C-alpha positions in Angstrom: 5.1 -88.3 20.0 2.8 -85.6 20.4 2.8 -82.7 17.7 2.3 -79.1 19.1 1.7 -75.8 17.2 3.1 -72.9 17.9 0.3 -69.9 18.0 1.5 -66.6 17.0 2.0 -63.7 19.5 -1.0 -61.5 20.0 -0.8 -58.0 18.0 -0.3 -55.3 20.5 -0.1 -51.6 20.7 3.7 -51.8 20.3 3.4 -53.7 17.0 0.7 -51.1 15.6 3.3 -48.3 16.9 6.4 -50.1 15.3 4.2 -50.2 12.0 3.8 -46.3 12.1 0.4 -46.0 13.9 0.5 -43.1 16.5 -1.8 -43.6 19.8 -4.6 -41.1 19.9 -8.4 -41.7 18.9 -9.2 -44.7 17.4 -6.1 -46.6 18.4 -8.3 -48.8 20.4 -10.5 -49.8 17.4 -7.6 -50.3 15.5 -5.9 -52.8 17.7 -9.3 -54.6 18.0 -9.5 -55.0 14.0 -5.9 -56.3 14.1 -7.0 -58.9 16.8 -9.9 -60.3 14.7 -7.9 -60.3 11.6 -5.3 -62.6 13.6 -8.0 -64.7 15.1 -9.1 -65.1 11.3 -5.7 -66.5 10.3 -4.3 -63.5 8.8 -0.1 -63.6 9.7 1.3 -60.2 10.7 2.5 -59.2 7.4 -1.1 -59.2 6.0 -2.6 -57.4 9.0 0.1 -54.9 8.6 -0.9 -54.4 4.8 -4.5 -54.4 5.9 -4.0 -51.6 8.5 -1.8 -49.5 5.9 -4.8 -47.3 4.9 -5.4 -46.3 8.7 -1.9 -45.0 9.0 -1.9 -41.4 10.2 0.0 -38.7 8.2 3.3 -38.0 9.4 4.1 -35.1 11.3 4.4 -31.9 9.6 8.1 -30.5 9.3 8.7 -27.9 12.0 9.1 -24.6 10.1 12.1 -22.8 11.4 12.2 -19.0 12.3 13.4 -16.5 9.3 16.9 -15.3 9.3 17.2 -11.7 10.7 17.0 -9.2 7.8 15.3 -12.0 5.7 12.2 -10.1 5.0 12.0 -6.8 3.8 10.9 -3.9 6.3 9.7 -0.4 4.7 9.8 2.1 7.5 8.1 5.5 6.8 8.7 6.8 10.0 11.5 9.4 11.2 12.6 10.8 14.3 13.3 14.2 15.3 14.1 14.5 19.2 15.3 12.0 21.7 11.5 10.6 22.6 11.2 9.9 19.1 14.2 8.5 18.5 13.7 6.1 21.4 10.3 5.2 20.5 11.5 4.2 16.6 14.0 2.2 17.9 11.8 0.1 20.2 9.3 -0.3 17.2 12.0 -1.3 14.7 13.4 -3.8 17.3 10.0 -5.6 17.8 9.1 -5.5 14.3 12.7 -7.0 13.3 11.4 -9.9 15.7 7.9 -10.2 14.4 9.2 -10.7 10.7 11.3 -13.6 12.0 7.9 -15.3 11.7 8.0 -18.2 9.4 4.9 -17.2 7.4 5.8 -13.6 6.9 6.6 -12.1 3.3 7.1 -8.2 4.3 6.5 -5.6 6.9 6.1 -1.9 7.0 5.7 0.6 9.7 4.0 4.0 9.7 4.4 7.5 11.0 2.1 6.9 14.0 4.0 3.7 15.1 4.6 2.6 18.9 5.0 -0.3 20.8 2.2 -2.3 22.0 3.3 -5.2 23.7 6.5 -7.4 24.7 9.5 -7.5 22.2 8.4 -9.6 18.9 4.7 -8.3 19.5 3.6 -6.3 16.2 3.4 -2.5 17.2 0.6 0.1 16.5 1.4 1.7 13.0 2.6 -1.9 11.7 1.7 -3.9 8.6 2.8 -7.6 8.2 1.8 -9.5 5.0 1.7 -13.1 5.4 1.3 -16.3 3.2 -1.4 -18.8 4.0 -1.5 -17.6 7.4 -3.9 -15.5 9.7 -2.3 -14.2 12.8 -5.4 -13.2 15.5 -2.2 -11.6 17.6 -1.4 -9.1 14.6 -4.9 -7.7 14.5 -5.2 -7.6 18.2 -8.1 -8.1 20.5 -9.9 -4.9 19.3 -10.6 -6.5 16.1 -12.1 -4.4 13.3 -11.1 -1.0 15.4 -12.4 1.7 13.0 -13.4 5.1 12.3 -16.6 6.2 10.6 -17.5 9.8 9.5 -21.1 11.6 8.7 -21.2 14.7 6.9 -24.4 16.3 8.6 -24.9 19.3 6.4 -25.9 22.4 8.5 -26.4 20.8 11.6 -25.3 22.8 14.8 -22.4 21.4 16.4 -23.7 21.7 19.9 -26.9 20.0 19.3 -25.0 17.0 17.8 -22.5 16.7 20.7 -25.8 17.0 23.1 -27.7 14.2 21.0 -24.4 12.2 21.0 -24.3 12.4 25.0 -27.4 11.2 25.8 -27.5 8.3 22.8 -24.1 6.9 22.6 -22.6 4.4 25.5 -19.0 4.1 26.9 -17.2 1.9 29.0 -17.4 -2.1 30.0 -20.3 -4.2 29.3 -23.5 -3.4 27.4 -27.1 -1.6 27.0 -29.6 -2.6 29.6 -32.8 -3.8 28.2 -35.3 -1.4 27.2 -32.2 0.7 25.9 -30.9 -1.5 23.3 -30.7 -1.1 19.4 -31.5 -4.1 17.2 -29.2 -6.4 15.8 -29.9 -7.7 11.9 -31.7 -11.1 12.6 -29.8 -12.4 9.6 -26.4 -11.4 11.1 -27.3 -13.3 14.1 -28.4 -16.2 12.2 -24.9 -16.3 10.5 -22.9 -16.0 13.9 -24.7 -19.2 14.9 -23.5 -20.9 11.9 -19.9 -20.0 12.5 -18.0 -22.2 14.7 -16.0 -19.3 16.3 -18.8 -17.1 16.8 -21.9 -19.4 17.6 -21.4 -19.5 21.4 -24.2 -17.8 23.6 -22.3 -15.3 25.3 -20.9 -13.8 21.9 -24.4 -14.1 20.6 -25.3 -12.0 24.1 -22.4 -9.6 23.4 -23.7 -9.0 19.8 -26.7 -8.0 20.9 -26.2 -5.7 24.2 -22.9 -4.0 22.8 -24.6 -2.7 19.6 -24.4 1.2 20.0 -21.2 1.2 22.4 -17.9 2.5 21.7 -15.7 0.9 24.5 -13.3 2.8 26.8 -9.4 4.1 26.3 -9.1 6.1 23.3 -12.3 5.6 21.4 -14.3 8.9 20.9 -16.9 10.7 19.3 -15.7 13.7 17.6 -18.0 16.7 16.2 -16.0 19.4 13.9 -16.6 21.2 10.9 -15.3 20.7 7.5 -13.0 23.3 6.0 -13.9 22.6 2.5 -17.9 22.6 3.1 -18.5 24.3 6.6 -20.7 21.4 7.1 -20.8 19.5 10.6 -19.1 16.6 10.8 -19.4 13.7 13.2 -16.4 10.7 13.7 -17.0 7.8 15.6 -13.7 5.7 16.7 -14.5 2.3 18.1 -14.1 -1.5 17.5 -16.2 -4.8 17.5 -16.5 -4.9 21.3 -17.4 -8.1 23.0 -18.1 -10.0 19.9 -14.6 -9.3 18.5 -12.9 -9.8 21.9 -14.5 -13.1 22.1 -13.5 -14.1 18.8 -9.6 -13.1 19.2 -9.8 -14.9 22.4 -10.9 -18.3 20.5 -8.8 -17.4 17.3 -5.5 -17.3 19.5 -6.3 -20.7 21.3 -6.8 -22.3 17.9 -3.6 -20.4 16.4 -1.7 -21.8 19.6 -2.7 -25.2 18.6 -1.2 -25.2 15.1 2.0 -23.0 16.6 2.9 -26.2 18.7 2.8 -28.3 15.8 4.2 -26.3 13.2 6.6 -24.0 14.4 7.1 -23.9 18.2 10.2 -21.5 18.1 7.5 -18.8 16.8 6.6 -16.7 19.6 3.2 -17.2 21.1 1.9 -14.0 20.1 2.6 -14.3 16.2 1.1 -17.5 16.1 -1.2 -18.2 13.1 -4.2 -20.5 11.7 -3.5 -21.8 8.1 -5.8 -19.9 6.2 -6.4 -23.0 3.8 -7.4 -25.1 6.7 -11.3 -25.6 7.8 -10.3 -23.5 10.8 -8.6 -20.7 8.8 -11.7 -20.7 6.6 -14.2 -20.3 9.5 -11.9 -17.7 11.0 -11.9 -15.6 7.9 -15.5 -15.9 7.6 -15.8 -14.7 11.4 -13.6 -11.8 10.4 -16.0 -10.9 8.0 -19.2 -11.1 10.2 -17.4 -9.3 12.9 -16.2 -6.2 10.1 -20.2 -6.2 9.4 -21.2 -6.1 13.0 -18.4 -3.3 13.7 -19.9 -1.4 10.8 -23.6 -1.8 11.9 -22.4 -0.4 15.4 -21.0 2.7 13.9 -24.0 3.5 11.7 -26.7 2.5 14.7 -25.2 5.5 16.4 -24.7 7.6 13.3 -28.1 7.3 12.4 -29.7 7.9 16.0 -27.9 10.9 16.3 -28.5 12.4 13.0 -32.2 11.6 13.5 -32.4 13.0 16.6 -30.7 16.3 15.4 -33.0 15.9 12.2 -29.6 16.5 9.9 -29.8 16.1 6.2 -27.0 13.5 5.8 -24.6 14.4 2.7 -22.4 11.9 3.0 -21.2 8.8 5.3 -18.1 6.3 4.7 -15.6 4.5 7.1 -12.4 2.6 7.4 -10.9 0.0 9.5 -7.4 -0.2 11.0 -7.1 -3.3 13.0 -7.9 -6.1 10.5 -6.7 -8.3 7.9 -7.1 -7.9 4.2 -6.4 -10.5 1.7 -4.5 -9.2 -1.8 -2.6 -10.9 -4.3 -2.4 -14.0 -2.4 -1.1 -12.4 0.8 -2.8 -11.6 4.0 -2.2 -8.3 5.0 -2.4 -7.6 8.8 -3.0 -3.8 9.9 -2.5 -2.9 13.5 -3.2 0.4 13.9 -2.8 0.9 9.9 -5.5 1.8 7.4 -5.5 0.1 4.0 -5.1 2.9 1.1 -6.2 1.1 -1.9 -9.6 1.6 -3.1 -10.9 -1.9 -3.1 -9.7 -3.2 0.2 -13.2 -4.2 0.8 -16.5 -3.9 -0.9 -17.9 -1.0 0.3 -14.4 0.8 0.3 -14.5 4.2 -1.1 -10.5 5.1 -1.2 -10.8 7.9 1.4 -9.0 7.5 4.6 -10.1 9.0 7.9 -7.1 9.7 10.2 -7.8 11.4 13.4 -4.9 13.3 15.5 -5.8 13.8 18.8 -9.0 16.0 20.2 -7.6 19.3 19.9 -6.5 18.7 16.1 -8.6 18.1 12.8 -9.6 14.7 11.7 -7.9 14.8 8.3 -9.8 12.8 5.2 -7.2 11.6 2.8 -7.2 9.8 -0.4 -4.9 6.6 -0.2 -1.8 6.4 -2.6 -1.4 2.6 -2.3 2.3 3.4 -1.8 4.2 0.0 -2.4 6.8 0.9 0.1 4.1 1.2 2.9 2.6 -2.2 1.7 -0.6 0.1 0.4 -1.5 1.4 3.9 -1.7 5.0 5.6 -1.2 6.0 9.2 -4.4 5.5 11.3 -4.0 8.6 13.6 -1.1 10.2 16.0 0.3 7.6 18.0 2.5 7.9 21.1 6.1 8.2 21.8 5.7 6.9 25.7 3.4 5.0 27.8 0.4 6.2 29.3 2.2 5.8 32.7 5.0 7.8 31.8 2.9 10.6 30.3 1.4 11.3 33.7 4.5 11.1 35.4 5.9 13.8 33.1 2.6 15.9 34.0 4.1 16.2 37.5 1.5 17.5 39.9 -0.7 19.7 37.7 -4.3 18.4 37.9 -6.1 16.5 35.2 -8.7 19.6 34.8 -6.0 22.3 34.6 -4.0 20.4 31.8 -7.6 19.8 30.1 -8.2 23.4 30.1 -4.7 24.2 29.0 -4.5 22.1 26.2 -8.1 22.2 24.5 -9.1 25.7 25.1 -12.5 26.8 23.2 -13.3 23.2 22.9 -16.0 21.2 24.1 -14.6 18.1 25.8 -16.5 15.4 27.6 -15.9 12.3 29.2 -18.6 9.5 29.7 -17.3 8.1 33.0 -17.6 11.8 34.7 -13.4 12.1 35.1 -10.8 13.2 33.2 -8.5 10.5 31.4 -5.1 12.5 31.4 -3.6 9.7 29.1 -6.0 11.0 26.4 -5.2 14.6 26.7 -3.1 16.0 23.1 0.2 15.9 25.2 -0.1 12.4 25.6 0.1 11.6 21.7 2.7 12.4 19.1 2.8 16.0 17.8 -0.2 16.2 15.1 2.1 18.2 12.7 4.9 15.7 12.4 2.8 12.9 11.9 1.0 15.2 8.9 4.3 16.2 7.5 5.4 12.6 7.5 2.1 11.5 5.6 3.3 13.9 2.7 7.2 13.2 3.0 6.7 9.4 2.3 3.7 9.8 -0.2 1.0 7.7 2.0 -1.9 10.0 1.5 -2.9 13.1 -0.1 -5.0 15.3 2.5 -8.4 16.7 0.9 -10.1 18.0 3.7 -9.4 19.1 7.4 -12.1 18.6 10.0 -11.6 21.1 12.8 -12.6 20.4 16.3 -15.6 21.5 18.0 -15.8 19.0 20.8 -15.7 15.5 21.6 -17.2 12.6 23.8 -14.2 10.1 25.2 -15.0 7.0 27.4 -13.0 9.0 30.5 -11.8 7.3 33.8 -14.5 4.8 34.0 -13.4 3.8 37.8 -16.4 6.3 38.9 -19.3 6.6 36.5 -21.9 9.1 35.9 -24.9 8.4 34.2 -24.2 11.4 32.1 -20.9 12.7 31.0 -18.9 15.5 32.8 -18.5 18.5 30.4 -16.6 21.6 29.7 -18.0 23.8 27.5 -16.4 27.1 26.0 
């Protein structure tokens, strides 16, 4: 009789899956190791034990949405008419959806709050505190949108505005060769070392967008201080192309985590875990973008103050689209200004609050109000959309509205054409915002910078090399 020896069945991918391994990178190599071990005489139990060290970690438990009302919402906003009531209801509805995000610990809204996207999108004037989570959608694409003021002493306001018109740059794109400002080489090297900022298109934007101000509601304002009589210049803009590219990359990474950690979370509220490698790199990228944006403001302020030979008395700034770490939480301000003294190394405790082109810029001292999560308003928001504002203006021309609403002021539009959606009537009533700043104890106003004039981007559909102007 001939004796036969049965050979064990070859180890297959199905065996590995049954043992807990997941297909993916390295799966083929794992199967090859199992086959080699089997040929060397190991049985299936021994092979399973051998490969146990290579088991992938179990998938994370999915994080459910928070129940409505589970997270506190602090409201520093009161409605006084039908438009304000409609606006406030929309703001609160969208914030309630935002606060269902699993990472959120608290939320707040400011007097200038207004919706900024689909339901569940953080509104302008919104603050959201999260634990171990950075949400790119909550600082928005205009990362580190901010304001900087320079006290120019006794400089003549019209000379400052004329110099600014010749030096600044609004609209899409950047400066051409021969008309650029230098970027700190060390900062560019830091960009190159960061995985979120090292792409050549981001580096090119960092070079070409230095000394530019964007479009929409970004501006350069010149006025006089009531307390000193000095001429003061204020600029408003964000991180331009570098920030926009960082936002896009951040949202892509956050979306991968959302699908893995909490698919029920709204896509606009996806997050990057702060303690992950991606989170640490994104946080560093935010700080570098913060630095680039401050340099961008300072570049314009230095060039203009030098052109008019001003004796600079004081200069400071603050950001209102950013993320701040405090006491173990990440505070996301979307159109909201941190109002505690040390929110950043260069913070001075003062906040700059523009209202509209015909009203003063407020210089205030932040109160670090707990019911506002430590924030103050960033300006005067809107009660209705730009489109609705245009509709309400009817047949009256943009030029006639500009004359009626800004009488005596020198208002210039870089694009050469009035942008009706940036006129004072498109914004909330300035006196209401000022009243509610005091009513809710958000900041103490120390000075008013009364307007002389300003430069806005204007309608960039047609761009003159110089701004159209209307002087008093």
